[in-house]
C-alpha positions in Angstrom: 89.2 75.5 140.5 91.5 73.2 138.0 88.2 71.3 137.0 86.4 74.4 136.0 89.3 75.6 133.9 89.5 72.1 132.1 86.0 72.5 131.1 86.4 75.9 129.8 89.4 74.8 127.8 87.6 72.0 126.5 84.6 74.2 125.4 87.5 76.4 123.7 88.8 73.4 121.9 85.3 72.6 120.6 84.8 76.0 119.5 88.3 76.3 117.7 87.3 72.8 115.9 83.9 74.4 114.8 85.8 77.4 113.6 88.1 75.5 111.2 84.9 73.7 109.7 83.2 77.3 109.3 86.3 78.8 107.7 86.9 75.6 105.6 90.6 75.6 106.7 91.5 72.3 105.3 89.9 73.2 101.9 91.9 76.5 101.9 95.2 74.5 102.8 94.5 72.3 99.7 94.0 75.2 97.7 97.0 77.1 98.8 99.0 73.8 98.2 97.6 74.1 94.5 98.5 77.5 94.0 102.1 77.1 95.3 102.3 74.0 92.9 101.4 76.4 89.9 103.6 79.0 91.2 106.4 76.4 91.1 105.6 75.5 87.3 108.0 76.5 84.5 106.8 79.6 82.7 104.6 80.9 85.8 105.6 84.4 85.3 104.9 84.6 81.6 101.7 85.8 82.3 102.2 88.7 85.0 98.6 89.6 85.6 97.5 86.0 86.3 100.7 85.2 88.2 100.3 88.2 90.4 96.6 87.2 90.9 97.7 83.9 91.9 100.1 85.2 94.3 97.7 87.4 95.9 95.3 84.7 96.4 98.1 82.5 97.9 99.2 85.3 100.3 95.6 85.7 101.6 95.1 82.2 102.0 98.5 81.8 103.8 97.4 84.5 106.1 94.0 83.0 107.1 95.6 79.4 107.5 98.5 80.7 109.6 96.0 82.8 111.9 94.1 79.7 112.6 97.3 77.6 113.1 98.7 80.1 115.9 95.3 79.8 117.5 95.7 75.9 117.6 99.1 76.7 119.1 98.1 78.9 121.6 95.3 76.4 122.8 97.7 73.6 122.9 99.9 75.8 125.1 97.0 76.6 127.4 95.9 72.9 127.7 99.6 71.9 128.6 99.8 74.7 131.3 
């Protein structure tokens, strides 16, 4: 039974890796980093419209990346158990 569970976990791990590629998680991490760097620049809030749009984009990216990261953590917990 443990062997069957191991193969299921391995298959799930593969699907999570495929999900990262499909969702372009690494690209989103880089984009989020760039947006956060922009937000840290002096004068960022001088143009309220652009600043708010930038913050909304970074929030959406952060949510997506965080959701994926949580899946990875949960999968790691299952692999250890």
